[in-house]
All heavy atoms as TSV, in Angstrom:
chain	resi	resn	atom	element	x	y	z
A	1	MET	N	N	93.654	110.181	65.778
A	1	MET	CA	C	92.860	110.516	66.933
A	1	MET	C	C	92.220	111.874	66.682
A	1	MET	O	O	92.857	112.790	66.191
A	1	MET	CB	C	93.753	110.552	68.174
A	1	MET	CG	C	93.021	111.016	69.412
A	1	MET	SD	S	94.068	111.077	70.857
A	1	MET	CE	C	93.927	109.401	71.383
A	2	GLU	N	N	90.960	111.974	66.983
A	2	GLU	CA	C	90.234	113.220	66.757
A	2	GLU	C	C	89.781	113.800	68.087
A	2	GLU	O	O	89.237	113.100	68.933
A	2	GLU	CB	C	89.008	112.939	65.891
A	2	GLU	CG	C	88.224	114.181	65.555
A	2	GLU	CD	C	87.049	113.857	64.661
A	2	GLU	OE1	O	87.176	112.962	63.805
A	2	GLU	OE2	O	86.006	114.497	64.842
A	3	LEU	N	N	90.048	115.083	68.271
A	3	LEU	CA	C	89.606	115.806	69.461
A	3	LEU	C	C	88.642	116.906	69.052
A	3	LEU	O	O	88.814	117.536	68.014
A	3	LEU	CB	C	90.782	116.447	70.199
A	3	LEU	CG	C	91.704	115.525	70.959
A	3	LEU	CD1	C	92.842	116.326	71.574
A	3	LEU	CD2	C	90.957	114.795	72.043
A	4	THR	N	N	87.657	117.137	69.879
A	4	THR	CA	C	86.711	118.223	69.644
A	4	THR	C	C	86.740	119.138	70.848
A	4	THR	O	O	86.565	118.685	71.988
A	4	THR	CB	C	85.282	117.671	69.459
A	4	THR	OG1	O	85.301	116.735	68.379
A	4	THR	CG2	C	84.310	118.780	69.160
A	5	VAL	N	N	86.970	120.402	70.612
A	5	VAL	CA	C	86.978	121.382	71.692
A	5	VAL	C	C	85.530	121.766	71.979
A	5	VAL	O	O	84.821	122.244	71.106
A	5	VAL	CB	C	87.812	122.628	71.311
A	5	VAL	CG1	C	87.780	123.662	72.420
A	5	VAL	CG2	C	89.241	122.220	70.990
A	6	VAL	N	N	85.113	121.522	73.210
A	6	VAL	CA	C	83.738	121.808	73.594
A	6	VAL	C	C	83.620	123.215	74.143
A	6	VAL	O	O	82.667	123.934	73.839
A	6	VAL	CB	C	83.249	120.777	74.636
A	6	VAL	CG1	C	81.840	121.086	75.091
A	6	VAL	CG2	C	83.318	119.385	74.057
A	7	ARG	N	N	84.584	123.613	74.953
A	7	ARG	CA	C	84.605	124.960	75.529
A	7	ARG	C	C	86.001	125.529	75.463
A	7	ARG	O	O	86.970	124.802	75.546
A	7	ARG	CB	C	84.212	124.893	77.007
A	7	ARG	CG	C	82.788	125.116	77.244
A	7	ARG	CD	C	82.504	125.175	78.714
A	7	ARG	NE	N	81.228	124.519	78.901
A	7	ARG	CZ	C	80.768	124.050	79.999
A	7	ARG	NH1	N	81.461	124.126	81.089
A	7	ARG	NH2	N	79.597	123.479	80.045
A	8	GLY	N	N	86.091	126.797	75.407
A	8	GLY	CA	C	87.381	127.469	75.440
A	8	GLY	C	C	87.978	127.658	74.057
A	8	GLY	O	O	87.362	127.349	73.039
A	9	GLN	N	N	89.163	128.168	74.064
A	9	GLN	CA	C	89.891	128.448	72.823
A	9	GLN	C	C	91.218	127.704	72.852
A	9	GLN	O	O	92.255	128.258	73.180
A	9	GLN	CB	C	90.140	129.971	72.695
A	9	GLN	CG	C	88.894	130.829	72.686
A	9	GLN	CD	C	88.047	130.550	71.450
A	9	GLN	OE1	O	88.557	130.224	70.392
A	9	GLN	NE2	N	86.734	130.682	71.607
A	10	ALA	N	N	91.192	126.454	72.510
A	10	ALA	CA	C	92.419	125.657	72.496
A	10	ALA	C	C	93.207	125.949	71.225
A	10	ALA	O	O	92.659	125.966	70.128
A	10	ALA	CB	C	92.087	124.184	72.568
A	11	THR	N	N	94.481	126.169	71.415
A	11	THR	CA	C	95.361	126.401	70.268
A	11	THR	C	C	95.791	125.044	69.711
A	11	THR	O	O	95.698	124.016	70.390
A	11	THR	CB	C	96.604	127.198	70.695
A	11	THR	OG1	O	97.367	126.402	71.607
A	11	THR	CG2	C	96.215	128.521	71.350
A	12	PRO	N	N	96.293	125.031	68.498
A	12	PRO	CA	C	96.800	123.768	67.946
A	12	PRO	C	C	97.915	123.156	68.801
A	12	PRO	O	O	98.004	121.940	68.935
A	12	PRO	CB	C	97.316	124.151	66.560
A	12	PRO	CG	C	96.513	125.353	66.179
A	12	PRO	CD	C	96.282	126.090	67.474
A	13	GLU	N	N	98.732	123.998	69.421
A	13	GLU	CA	C	99.795	123.498	70.292
A	13	GLU	C	C	99.205	122.824	71.530
A	13	GLU	O	O	99.706	121.803	72.000
A	13	GLU	CB	C	100.738	124.624	70.719
A	13	GLU	CG	C	101.569	125.201	69.587
A	13	GLU	CD	C	100.803	126.249	68.769
A	13	GLU	OE1	O	99.769	126.769	69.245
A	13	GLU	OE2	O	101.251	126.536	67.652
A	14	ASP	N	N	98.132	123.396	72.081
A	14	ASP	CA	C	97.461	122.778	73.226
A	14	ASP	C	C	96.913	121.406	72.858
A	14	ASP	O	O	97.063	120.437	73.610
A	14	ASP	CB	C	96.307	123.664	73.727
A	14	ASP	CG	C	96.768	124.973	74.327
A	14	ASP	OD1	O	97.939	125.051	74.768
A	14	ASP	OD2	O	95.953	125.922	74.351
A	15	LEU	N	N	96.279	121.324	71.705
A	15	LEU	CA	C	95.712	120.044	71.270
A	15	LEU	C	C	96.804	119.003	71.014
A	15	LEU	O	O	96.641	117.827	71.351
A	15	LEU	CB	C	94.863	120.247	70.020
A	15	LEU	CG	C	93.608	121.110	70.205
A	15	LEU	CD1	C	92.907	121.296	68.875
A	15	LEU	CD2	C	92.683	120.479	71.221
A	16	GLN	N	N	97.918	119.421	70.444
A	16	GLN	CA	C	99.031	118.497	70.207
A	16	GLN	C	C	99.601	117.978	71.521
A	16	GLN	O	O	99.944	116.801	71.641
A	16	GLN	CB	C	100.123	119.166	69.388
A	16	GLN	CG	C	99.758	119.362	67.939
A	16	GLN	CD	C	100.834	120.105	67.169
A	16	GLN	OE1	O	101.790	120.627	67.746
A	16	GLN	NE2	N	100.663	120.164	65.853
A	17	ALA	N	N	99.682	118.844	72.524
A	17	ALA	CA	C	100.199	118.425	73.828
A	17	ALA	C	C	99.254	117.421	74.483
A	17	ALA	O	O	99.692	116.427	75.085
A	17	ALA	CB	C	100.388	119.644	74.730
A	18	ILE	N	N	97.953	117.653	74.362
A	18	ILE	CA	C	96.977	116.734	74.942
A	18	ILE	C	C	97.032	115.383	74.227
A	18	ILE	O	O	97.023	114.328	74.866
A	18	ILE	CB	C	95.559	117.337	74.876
A	18	ILE	CG1	C	95.476	118.528	75.820
A	18	ILE	CG2	C	94.514	116.303	75.215
A	18	ILE	CD1	C	94.210	119.335	75.669
A	19	ILE	N	N	97.113	115.399	72.917
A	19	ILE	CA	C	97.187	114.158	72.148
A	19	ILE	C	C	98.452	113.381	72.516
A	19	ILE	O	O	98.415	112.170	72.709
A	19	ILE	CB	C	97.120	114.440	70.638
A	19	ILE	CG1	C	95.717	114.917	70.265
A	19	ILE	CG2	C	97.506	113.215	69.836
A	19	ILE	CD1	C	95.596	115.399	68.839
A	20	ALA	N	N	99.577	114.085	72.643
A	20	ALA	CA	C	100.831	113.421	73.005
A	20	ALA	C	C	100.725	112.775	74.383
A	20	ALA	O	O	101.204	111.654	74.597
A	20	ALA	CB	C	101.980	114.415	72.971
A	21	ALA	N	N	100.087	113.464	75.330
A	21	ALA	CA	C	99.943	112.911	76.676
A	21	ALA	C	C	99.039	111.678	76.670
A	21	ALA	O	O	99.333	110.672	77.335
A	21	ALA	CB	C	99.381	113.970	77.618
A	22	VAL	N	N	97.951	111.724	75.931
A	22	VAL	CA	C	97.029	110.587	75.875
A	22	VAL	C	C	97.695	109.388	75.196
A	22	VAL	O	O	97.589	108.252	75.676
A	22	VAL	CB	C	95.724	110.982	75.154
A	22	VAL	CG1	C	94.874	109.771	74.856
A	22	VAL	CG2	C	94.949	111.996	75.977
A	23	VAL	N	N	98.397	109.633	74.111
A	23	VAL	CA	C	99.079	108.546	73.397
A	23	VAL	C	C	100.140	107.915	74.297
A	23	VAL	O	O	100.283	106.691	74.343
A	23	VAL	CB	C	99.689	109.064	72.077
A	23	VAL	CG1	C	100.653	108.055	71.470
A	23	VAL	CG2	C	98.591	109.402	71.096
A	24	ARG	N	N	100.866	108.724	75.052
A	24	ARG	CA	C	101.890	108.202	75.948
A	24	ARG	C	C	101.267	107.329	77.038
A	24	ARG	O	O	101.766	106.255	77.348
A	24	ARG	CB	C	102.688	109.343	76.571
A	24	ARG	CG	C	103.834	108.864	77.442
A	24	ARG	CD	C	104.736	109.991	77.931
A	24	ARG	NE	N	103.989	110.996	78.648
A	24	ARG	CZ	C	103.933	112.291	78.303
A	24	ARG	NH1	N	104.578	112.716	77.237
A	24	ARG	NH2	N	103.239	113.150	79.018
A	25	ARG	N	N	100.144	107.772	77.615
A	25	ARG	CA	C	99.473	106.985	78.660
A	25	ARG	C	C	98.938	105.668	78.113
A	25	ARG	O	O	99.020	104.636	78.768
A	25	ARG	CB	C	98.338	107.791	79.294
A	25	ARG	CG	C	98.793	108.970	80.115
A	25	ARG	CD	C	99.526	108.541	81.334
A	25	ARG	NE	N	98.581	107.900	82.224
A	25	ARG	CZ	C	98.913	107.163	83.254
A	25	ARG	NH1	N	100.162	106.968	83.549
A	25	ARG	NH2	N	98.000	106.614	84.006
A	26	VAL	N	N	98.387	105.685	76.915
A	26	VAL	CA	C	97.875	104.454	76.309
A	26	VAL	C	C	99.021	103.485	76.047
A	26	VAL	O	O	98.903	102.280	76.289
A	26	VAL	CB	C	97.093	104.776	75.018
A	26	VAL	CG1	C	96.804	103.519	74.219
A	26	VAL	CG2	C	95.811	105.517	75.352
A	27	ALA	N	N	100.157	104.001	75.571
A	27	ALA	CA	C	101.316	103.147	75.309
A	27	ALA	C	C	101.849	102.549	76.605
A	27	ALA	O	O	102.219	101.371	76.645
A	27	ALA	CB	C	102.403	103.944	74.597
A	28	GLU	N	N	101.891	103.328	77.680
A	28	GLU	CA	C	102.351	102.816	78.972
A	28	GLU	C	C	101.410	101.730	79.485
A	28	GLU	O	O	101.854	100.715	80.019
A	28	GLU	CB	C	102.441	103.938	79.993
A	28	GLU	CG	C	103.596	104.887	79.772
A	28	GLU	CD	C	103.560	106.069	80.735
A	28	GLU	OE1	O	102.659	106.124	81.600
A	28	GLU	OE2	O	104.434	106.939	80.609
A	29	ALA	N	N	100.122	101.943	79.347
A	29	ALA	CA	C	99.152	100.953	79.817
A	29	ALA	C	C	99.278	99.655	79.024
A	29	ALA	O	O	99.186	98.563	79.591
A	29	ALA	CB	C	97.735	101.514	79.712
A	30	ALA	N	N	99.500	99.750	77.729
A	30	ALA	CA	C	99.642	98.558	76.895
A	30	ALA	C	C	100.927	97.817	77.239
A	30	ALA	O	O	100.965	96.582	77.224
A	30	ALA	CB	C	99.638	98.936	75.421
A	31	ARG	N	N	101.976	98.544	77.563
A	31	ARG	CA	C	103.256	97.921	77.895
A	31	ARG	C	C	103.182	97.230	79.258
A	31	ARG	O	O	103.776	96.186	79.460
A	31	ARG	CB	C	104.363	98.972	77.895
A	31	ARG	CG	C	105.741	98.415	78.090
A	31	ARG	CD	C	106.861	99.444	77.910
A	31	ARG	NE	N	106.600	100.695	78.587
A	31	ARG	CZ	C	106.456	101.879	77.971
A	31	ARG	NH1	N	106.540	101.942	76.665
A	31	ARG	NH2	N	106.225	102.980	78.639
A	32	ASN	N	N	102.419	97.797	80.203
A	32	ASN	CA	C	102.328	97.238	81.549
A	32	ASN	C	C	101.317	96.104	81.647
A	32	ASN	O	O	101.295	95.396	82.647
A	32	ASN	CB	C	101.955	98.332	82.551
A	32	ASN	CG	C	103.077	99.332	82.724
A	32	ASN	OD1	O	104.232	99.030	82.478
A	32	ASN	ND2	N	102.731	100.521	83.138
A	33	GLU	N	N	100.498	95.943	80.641
A	33	GLU	CA	C	99.491	94.888	80.671
A	33	GLU	C	C	100.181	93.546	80.469
A	33	GLU	O	O	100.902	93.338	79.518
A	33	GLU	CB	C	98.479	95.121	79.552
A	33	GLU	CG	C	97.336	94.159	79.553
A	33	GLU	CD	C	96.351	94.497	78.454
A	33	GLU	OE1	O	95.940	95.653	78.373
A	33	GLU	OE2	O	96.016	93.582	77.697
A	34	SER	N	N	99.970	92.644	81.405
A	34	SER	CA	C	100.607	91.337	81.281
A	34	SER	C	C	99.552	90.290	80.969
A	34	SER	O	O	98.383	90.441	81.278
A	34	SER	CB	C	101.346	90.981	82.563
A	34	SER	OG	O	100.433	90.867	83.620
A	35	SER	N	N	100.011	89.249	80.389
A	35	SER	CA	C	99.133	88.168	79.982
A	35	SER	C	C	99.305	86.985	80.926
A	35	SER	O	O	100.382	86.763	81.474
A	35	SER	CB	C	99.486	87.741	78.558
A	35	SER	OG	O	98.819	86.560	78.233
A	36	ALA	N	N	98.246	86.231	81.109
A	36	ALA	CA	C	98.345	85.026	81.922
A	36	ALA	C	C	99.298	84.025	81.280
A	36	ALA	O	O	99.920	83.216	81.973
A	36	ALA	CB	C	96.965	84.413	82.098
A	37	TRP	N	N	99.458	84.091	79.972
A	37	TRP	CA	C	100.352	83.172	79.285
A	37	TRP	C	C	101.817	83.466	79.606
A	37	TRP	O	O	102.663	82.580	79.544
A	37	TRP	CB	C	100.149	83.245	77.775
A	37	TRP	CG	C	98.852	82.671	77.369
A	37	TRP	CD1	C	97.716	83.362	77.054
A	37	TRP	CD2	C	98.514	81.286	77.247
A	37	TRP	NE1	N	96.705	82.502	76.740
A	37	TRP	CE2	C	97.153	81.219	76.853
A	37	TRP	CE3	C	99.210	80.118	77.429
A	37	TRP	CZ2	C	96.512	80.013	76.648
A	37	TRP	CZ3	C	98.562	78.919	77.219
A	37	TRP	CH2	C	97.240	78.872	76.826
A	38	SER	N	N	102.130	84.701	79.921
A	38	SER	CA	C	103.517	85.060	80.208
A	38	SER	C	C	103.827	85.041	81.696
A	38	SER	O	O	104.938	85.360	82.093
A	38	SER	CB	C	103.818	86.452	79.642
A	38	SER	OG	O	103.037	87.420	80.318
A	39	ASP	N	N	102.890	84.646	82.534
A	39	ASP	CA	C	103.085	84.615	83.975
A	39	ASP	C	C	103.907	83.387	84.346
A	39	ASP	O	O	103.465	82.257	84.148
A	39	ASP	CB	C	101.724	84.581	84.675
A	39	ASP	CG	C	101.843	84.682	86.180
A	39	ASP	OD1	O	102.947	85.014	86.671
A	39	ASP	OD2	O	100.836	84.435	86.862
A	40	PRO	N	N	105.118	83.579	84.898
A	40	PRO	CA	C	105.958	82.427	85.203
A	40	PRO	C	C	105.456	81.593	86.382
A	40	PRO	O	O	105.866	80.461	86.555
A	40	PRO	CB	C	107.321	83.040	85.526
A	40	PRO	CG	C	107.024	84.433	85.931
A	40	PRO	CD	C	105.790	84.838	85.181
A	41	SER	N	N	104.550	82.110	87.181
A	41	SER	CA	C	104.057	81.331	88.316
A	41	SER	C	C	103.219	80.137	87.867
A	41	SER	O	O	102.963	79.230	88.656
A	41	SER	CB	C	103.237	82.221	89.255
A	41	SER	OG	O	102.026	82.615	88.642
A	42	GLY	N	N	102.796	80.109	86.620
A	42	GLY	CA	C	102.048	78.975	86.112
A	42	GLY	C	C	102.892	77.719	85.970
A	42	GLY	O	O	102.366	76.618	85.879
A	43	HIS	N	N	104.224	77.880	85.983
A	43	HIS	CA	C	105.126	76.742	85.844
A	43	HIS	C	C	105.505	76.142	87.192
A	43	HIS	O	O	106.208	75.142	87.247
A	43	HIS	CB	C	106.397	77.153	85.107
A	43	HIS	CG	C	106.125	77.651	83.728
A	43	HIS	ND1	N	105.736	76.830	82.696
A	43	HIS	CD2	C	106.144	78.903	83.215
A	43	HIS	CE1	C	105.543	77.544	81.611
A	43	HIS	NE2	N	105.781	78.804	81.894
A	44	VAL	N	N	105.071	76.774	88.271
A	44	VAL	CA	C	105.420	76.313	89.609
A	44	VAL	C	C	104.305	75.408	90.128
A	44	VAL	O	O	103.132	75.768	90.071
A	44	VAL	CB	C	105.620	77.521	90.556
A	44	VAL	CG1	C	105.951	77.056	91.961
A	44	VAL	CG2	C	106.702	78.435	90.016
A	45	ARG	N	N	104.696	74.280	90.658
A	45	ARG	CA	C	103.706	73.349	91.192
A	45	ARG	C	C	103.128	73.888	92.493
A	45	ARG	O	O	103.849	74.342	93.367
A	45	ARG	CB	C	104.348	71.994	91.428
A	45	ARG	CG	C	103.372	70.978	91.921
A	45	ARG	CD	C	104.030	69.641	92.072
A	45	ARG	NE	N	103.091	68.727	92.670
A	45	ARG	CZ	C	103.163	67.435	92.582
A	45	ARG	NH1	N	104.150	66.891	91.908
A	45	ARG	NH2	N	102.274	66.677	93.159
A	46	ARG	N	N	101.824	73.813	92.629
A	46	ARG	CA	C	101.153	74.261	93.839
A	46	ARG	C	C	101.101	73.111	94.829
A	46	ARG	O	O	101.109	71.946	94.433
A	46	ARG	CB	C	99.751	74.749	93.495
A	46	ARG	CG	C	99.788	76.036	92.696
A	46	ARG	CD	C	98.444	76.302	92.036
A	46	ARG	NE	N	98.487	77.468	91.183
A	46	ARG	CZ	C	98.924	77.463	89.932
A	46	ARG	NH1	N	99.339	76.357	89.382
A	46	ARG	NH2	N	98.935	78.575	89.223
A	47	PRO	N	N	101.019	73.426	96.118
A	47	PRO	CA	C	100.990	72.342	97.108
A	47	PRO	C	C	99.708	71.515	97.003
A	47	PRO	O	O	98.645	72.030	96.652
A	47	PRO	CB	C	101.051	73.076	98.446
A	47	PRO	CG	C	100.682	74.474	98.156
A	47	PRO	CD	C	101.002	74.735	96.727
A	48	LEU	N	N	99.823	70.250	97.294
A	48	LEU	CA	C	98.668	69.365	97.287
A	48	LEU	C	C	97.847	69.592	98.555
A	48	LEU	O	O	98.406	69.864	99.618
A	48	LEU	CB	C	99.116	67.905	97.230
A	48	LEU	CG	C	99.833	67.472	95.968
A	48	LEU	CD1	C	100.330	66.037	96.110
A	48	LEU	CD2	C	98.928	67.601	94.769
A	49	PRO	N	N	96.561	69.481	98.444
A	49	PRO	CA	C	95.747	69.650	99.641
A	49	PRO	C	C	95.928	68.452	100.573
A	49	PRO	O	O	96.071	67.310	100.121
A	49	PRO	CB	C	94.315	69.719	99.101
A	49	PRO	CG	C	94.365	68.989	97.817
A	49	PRO	CD	C	95.746	69.236	97.260
A	50	SER	N	N	95.951	68.737	101.844
A	50	SER	CA	C	96.067	67.632	102.783
A	50	SER	C	C	94.680	67.055	103.012
A	50	SER	O	O	93.680	67.749	102.913
A	50	SER	CB	C	96.644	68.132	104.099
A	50	SER	OG	O	95.784	69.098	104.665
A	51	GLY	N	N	94.643	65.815	103.278
A	51	GLY	CA	C	93.357	65.282	103.645
A	51	GLY	C	C	93.062	63.912	103.129
A	51	GLY	O	O	92.863	63.721	101.934
A	52	GLY	N	N	93.075	63.003	104.039
A	52	GLY	CA	C	92.505	61.704	103.790
A	52	GLY	C	C	93.184	60.857	102.749
A	52	GLY	O	O	94.229	61.187	102.213
A	53	HIS	N	N	92.531	59.769	102.452
A	53	HIS	CA	C	93.061	58.809	101.505
A	53	HIS	C	C	92.884	59.253	100.055
A	53	HIS	O	O	93.503	58.695	99.163
A	53	HIS	CB	C	92.386	57.446	101.728
A	53	HIS	CG	C	90.900	57.475	101.481
A	53	HIS	ND1	N	90.021	58.015	102.397
A	53	HIS	CD2	C	90.175	57.049	100.433
A	53	HIS	CE1	C	88.791	57.912	101.894
A	53	HIS	NE2	N	88.852	57.324	100.712
A	54	ASP	N	N	92.016	60.250	99.796
A	54	ASP	CA	C	91.813	60.756	98.438
A	54	ASP	C	C	92.590	62.036	98.157
A	54	ASP	O	O	92.357	62.686	97.147
A	54	ASP	CB	C	90.325	61.019	98.186
A	54	ASP	CG	C	89.549	59.738	97.951
A	54	ASP	OD1	O	90.181	58.733	97.575
A	54	ASP	OD2	O	88.324	59.753	98.139
A	55	GLY	N	N	93.507	62.386	99.029
A	55	GLY	CA	C	94.268	63.622	98.854
A	55	GLY	C	C	95.039	63.664	97.551
A	55	GLY	O	O	95.098	64.678	96.885
A	56	TRP	N	N	95.635	62.539	97.174
A	56	TRP	CA	C	96.406	62.501	95.932
A	56	TRP	C	C	95.497	62.687	94.725
A	56	TRP	O	O	95.875	63.299	93.729
A	56	TRP	CB	C	97.159	61.176	95.821
A	56	TRP	CG	C	96.253	59.988	95.702
A	56	TRP	CD1	C	95.719	59.274	96.728
A	56	TRP	CD2	C	95.759	59.413	94.499
A	56	TRP	NE1	N	94.927	58.273	96.247
A	56	TRP	CE2	C	94.928	58.324	94.877
A	56	TRP	CE3	C	95.922	59.694	93.151
A	56	TRP	CZ2	C	94.271	57.538	93.946
A	56	TRP	CZ3	C	95.282	58.905	92.230
A	56	TRP	CH2	C	94.463	57.830	92.619
A	57	ARG	N	N	94.264	62.191	94.774
A	57	ARG	CA	C	93.339	62.298	93.667
A	57	ARG	C	C	92.751	63.710	93.585
A	57	ARG	O	O	92.536	64.238	92.505
A	57	ARG	CB	C	92.221	61.284	93.842
A	57	ARG	CG	C	91.365	61.145	92.609
A	57	ARG	CD	C	90.325	60.076	92.774
A	57	ARG	NE	N	90.901	58.888	93.432
A	57	ARG	CZ	C	90.176	57.887	93.898
A	57	ARG	NH1	N	88.887	57.883	93.792
A	57	ARG	NH2	N	90.764	56.863	94.474
A	58	LEU	N	N	92.500	64.300	94.747
A	58	LEU	CA	C	91.929	65.639	94.770
A	58	LEU	C	C	92.954	66.715	94.465
A	58	LEU	O	O	92.606	67.868	94.281
A	58	LEU	CB	C	91.291	65.899	96.157
A	58	LEU	CG	C	90.128	64.974	96.511
A	58	LEU	CD1	C	89.692	65.238	97.945
A	58	LEU	CD2	C	88.984	65.168	95.551
A	59	GLY	N	N	94.226	66.339	94.397
A	59	GLY	CA	C	95.290	67.297	94.124
A	59	GLY	C	C	95.133	67.987	92.774
A	59	GLY	O	O	95.599	69.095	92.576
A	60	VAL	N	N	94.492	67.340	91.838
A	60	VAL	CA	C	94.310	67.952	90.516
A	60	VAL	C	C	93.419	69.176	90.607
A	60	VAL	O	O	93.544	70.112	89.832
A	60	VAL	CB	C	93.749	66.922	89.516
A	60	VAL	CG1	C	92.305	66.604	89.793
A	60	VAL	CG2	C	93.902	67.426	88.098
A	61	TRP	N	N	92.523	69.224	91.575
A	61	TRP	CA	C	91.635	70.375	91.720
A	61	TRP	C	C	92.340	71.565	92.336
A	61	TRP	O	O	91.854	72.677	92.275
A	61	TRP	CB	C	90.422	69.996	92.560
A	61	TRP	CG	C	89.625	68.892	91.942
A	61	TRP	CD1	C	89.533	67.624	92.384
A	61	TRP	CD2	C	88.842	68.958	90.744
A	61	TRP	NE1	N	88.740	66.873	91.546
A	61	TRP	CE2	C	88.298	67.680	90.532
A	61	TRP	CE3	C	88.550	69.971	89.835
A	61	TRP	CZ2	C	87.483	67.383	89.456
A	61	TRP	CZ3	C	87.729	69.673	88.764
A	61	TRP	CH2	C	87.213	68.395	88.579
A	62	ALA	N	N	93.493	71.375	92.939
A	62	ALA	CA	C	94.219	72.474	93.567
A	62	ALA	C	C	94.960	73.308	92.537
A	62	ALA	O	O	95.306	74.448	92.782
A	62	ALA	CB	C	95.202	71.932	94.603
A	63	SER	N	N	95.233	72.762	91.352
A	63	SER	CA	C	95.999	73.520	90.381
A	63	SER	C	C	95.169	74.345	89.469
A	63	SER	O	O	94.066	74.573	89.529
A	63	SER	CB	C	96.879	72.621	89.552
A	63	SER	OG	O	96.249	71.453	89.164
């Protein structure tokens, strides 16, 4: 990761602290990101829509 100081006099320790904070936030965001493939609610059957004689056929559109 490359940082460029635009203003001020940042010390190497300041830059290391900023890099560590950014890397930690990126790692947290990647860990918290979930995938639709890992969502357990996809295994649960959704209720069928009520309605008429075609309700059983239209049920496929509810999922």
